[in-house]
N, C-alpha and C positions, 0 to 999 in steps of 0.2 A: 233279868234286871241288872242294871249297871249304874254305879254312882258317878257323879261328875269328877271326883278325884281320880277314879280309875281311868276315865277317858283322857284327862289331862296327862296322866302318867304315860299312857299308851302313845299319845301324840308326841310327848317329849322323847320317849324311847325311839320312835320312828324317825324323828328329826335328827337325833344324836347318832343314828347309825351312819350318817354321812352319805346315804344313798339318795336322799331327797333334798332339793333346794327349797321346797315349800311343803308344809303339812298343815292342813286346816280342817276344821270340822264344823258342822252345823246341825241343828236339830230341826226336823221337819215334821209337822203334825200329819197324822195319817187320817185321811177323810174316808172313814168307813164306819158303818153302824156297829159292827162287831168289835172294832178296836178303837172306840171313841177316846179312850184315855191313854192311848199309846202314841209314841213318837218314833220317827225313824232317825237313826244316826248316820249322817253322810260324812265320809272322810274323803277329802280330796288331796291328792299328792301330785307334786311335779318332780319327776325323777331327774337327778343330776345328769348332765351330758358332758361329754368331753373328758378331759383329764386334769390332773393336778401336778404342777411342777414345783418342787421345793429345793432350796439350796442352803447348805449349812457349812460351818467351819468346825473342825475338830482338832484338838491338840491334847495328847497325853504323852507321857515319857516313854511308853513302850512302842506305840504305833507312830509316833511323831505327829507332824501336822498333815492335814488333808482337807480337801474340799469335798463335801458330800452332796451328790445330786440324786434326787429321788423323783421319779415320774410314776404316777399311779393312774390307772385307767379302769373304769368300771364297765361291765357288760361287753367286754371284748370277746368275740366269738360266740359266747353263750350268755344269756340273761342271768343275772345274779352272780356274775364272776368278777374277780378283781385281779388285774395284772399290775405288779409292782416291780420296778427296776431301780436298783440302788447302785451307784457307782462312787467309789472312794478314790479320788485322784490325789496323789501325793507321794511321799517317800515309800510308802507301803501300799500299793494299789489293791483294791478289793472290789468285787462285783457280786451282786446278789440279784437274781431274777426269780420271781415267785408268781405262780398262777393258781388261784383257788376258786372253786365253784362252791358257793354256799347254798346248802339245801335246808338250813335250819336243823330241825330234829332228825330229819332223814340224812343219812350219810352223804356228805359232799366229798370232793376229791381235790387234790392239789399236787403240784410239782414245784420243786425248788432246785435251782442251780446256784452254787456258790463257789467262788474262786478267790484266792488271795496269794500274794507274794510278799515276803518280808525277810529281812535279815535279823537273826537273833544271835546272842553272844553267850559264850561260856567263860566263866571266870575261875581263876585259882587265887583265892584270897581276894584282894582288891585289883588284881591284874587281869585284864581281858586277854584270854589265851586263844580263843577261836571265834571266827565269824562263820555262821552257817546260813546259807540261802535256803529258805523254807518256801515251798510251793505246795498249796493245798487246794484240792478240788473235791467238791462233794455234790452228789445228785440225790434228791429225796423224792419219793412218791408216797403219798399218804392219803388217808381218809379221815374225816372228822365230822362229828355231830355237835351242834351247838344248842344248848338248852337255855331258855329264858334269857338270852343275850348275855349270860354271865358265866356259864359253865360249858366246857367243851371236853369231849372224850374222843379219842381216835387212836390211830396207830399207822405204821407205815414201814417202809424200807429205805435204807440209805446206803449208797456206795460212796466210799471215801478213798481218795488217792492222795498220799503225801510223799513229797520228794525232798530229801535233805541232801544238800551238797556243800561240803566245806569250801569256803573261799579263802580263809586264812587259818592256819593252825593245823593240828594233827589229831583232833578228837575223833574224826571219822577218817578212815584210811582211803575210802573211795565213796562214790555216789551211792546213797541208800534210798530205796523206795519201799 
């Protein structure tokens, strides 16, 4: 047995997952002597196709200004997967590429690649003494299970490479990795 409020909640959850462009349901009587008082619940969905492109602007005092471009594609290579590409163009460029295969409660898998380059500064009192070029690259492989669309548990491995190179000043005597 299921009540109408539970059906409405389930339909709302399916639609809000952003995997579908349409989610509808109907009740159909079952024409059978044994099940005269029963009905069948039919749920019809239309899966989203193509991708999504977003553009935004960002400004903060640490990373300065940038244009952020995001492209998201569903069901690339494998059904139930999501490929997301983020590019930050500006004073401090940044890239993030992520691919995740969602299996719900069964463990899914994902990979991420992230890279960024920026200058940061060291101060002595109020005086800027050093400018350091920071380049960071990381690669992650992980697995994750999602429960009831609200909770996730998982784990993985990350490789991270950071390169620090002084451009002005003497805080670092040579290139450090």
